[in-house]
C-alpha positions in Angstrom: -186.1 136.3 -81.4 -182.8 138.0 -80.8 -181.6 140.5 -83.5 -178.5 138.4 -84.2 -180.7 135.4 -84.9 -182.9 137.4 -87.2 -179.8 138.7 -89.0 -178.5 135.1 -89.4 -181.8 133.9 -90.8 -181.9 136.8 -93.3 -178.3 136.2 -94.4 -179.1 132.5 -94.9 -182.2 133.4 -97.0 -180.2 135.9 -99.1 -177.5 133.3 -99.7 -180.1 130.9 -101.3 -182.1 133.6 -103.0 -180.7 132.5 -106.3 -183.4 129.9 -106.4 -186.1 131.2 -108.8 -189.7 131.2 -107.8 -190.3 128.4 -110.2 -187.5 126.3 -108.7 -189.0 126.9 -105.2 -192.4 125.8 -106.5 -190.9 122.6 -107.9 -189.0 122.1 -104.6 -192.3 122.3 -102.7 -193.9 119.7 -105.1 -190.9 117.4 -104.6 -191.3 117.8 -100.9 -194.9 116.6 -101.3 -193.6 113.5 -102.9 -194.6 114.2 -106.5 -192.6 112.6 -109.4 -191.2 114.6 -112.2 -194.1 113.5 -114.4 -196.7 114.7 -111.9 -194.9 118.0 -111.4 -194.7 118.4 -115.2 -198.4 117.7 -115.6 -199.3 120.0 -112.8 -197.2 122.9 -114.2 -198.1 122.1 -117.9 -194.5 121.7 -119.0 -192.5 118.7 -120.2 -190.9 116.2 -117.9 -187.5 117.1 -119.4 -188.0 120.7 -118.3 -188.7 119.5 -114.7 -185.6 117.3 -114.8 -183.6 120.3 -115.8 -185.1 122.4 -112.9 -184.5 119.6 -110.4 -180.9 119.3 -111.5 -180.5 123.0 -111.1 -182.1 123.0 -107.6 -179.8 120.2 -106.5 -176.7 122.1 -107.8 -177.7 125.4 -106.2 -178.5 123.7 -102.8 -175.4 121.4 -103.0 -177.8 118.5 -102.5 -177.0 114.9 -103.4 -180.6 113.9 -104.2 -184.2 115.1 -104.0 -184.6 114.0 -100.4 -181.4 115.9 -99.4 -182.7 119.0 -101.3 -185.9 119.0 -99.3 -184.1 118.5 -96.1 -181.7 121.4 -96.9 -184.6 123.6 -98.0 -186.4 123.0 -94.7 -183.2 123.6 -92.7 -182.5 126.8 -94.6 -186.1 128.0 -94.3 -186.5 128.1 -98.1 -189.7 126.0 -97.6 -191.5 125.1 -94.4 -193.7 122.2 -93.2 -196.8 124.1 -94.3 -195.4 124.0 -97.9 -194.9 120.3 -97.6 -198.4 119.8 -96.3 -197.3 116.9 -94.1 -200.1 115.0 -92.4 -199.5 112.8 -89.5 -200.9 109.3 -89.7 -202.4 107.6 -86.7 -200.1 105.2 -85.0 -200.2 101.6 -86.2 -201.9 102.5 -89.5 -200.2 102.2 -92.8 -201.6 103.5 -96.1 
């Protein structure tokens, strides 16, 4: 990777560094398709606490909704596909 590309990626990460570790954790759980209730249960907090965090994440990222937030987070290297734990399904199979 060229030094200017590295610098651009670092600047991008710094720009979005105002997401807290908890907000990034919640973003990863959103990316895995978990509902606010499931996230709340997983983190042992109330659903309203998660709703507040989600709203804050959307605002900080400038996202319109949860899907947009995940897309932006992936594009900006805040999270990556390993965080999402995406598994490909065999063609022609629905679950």
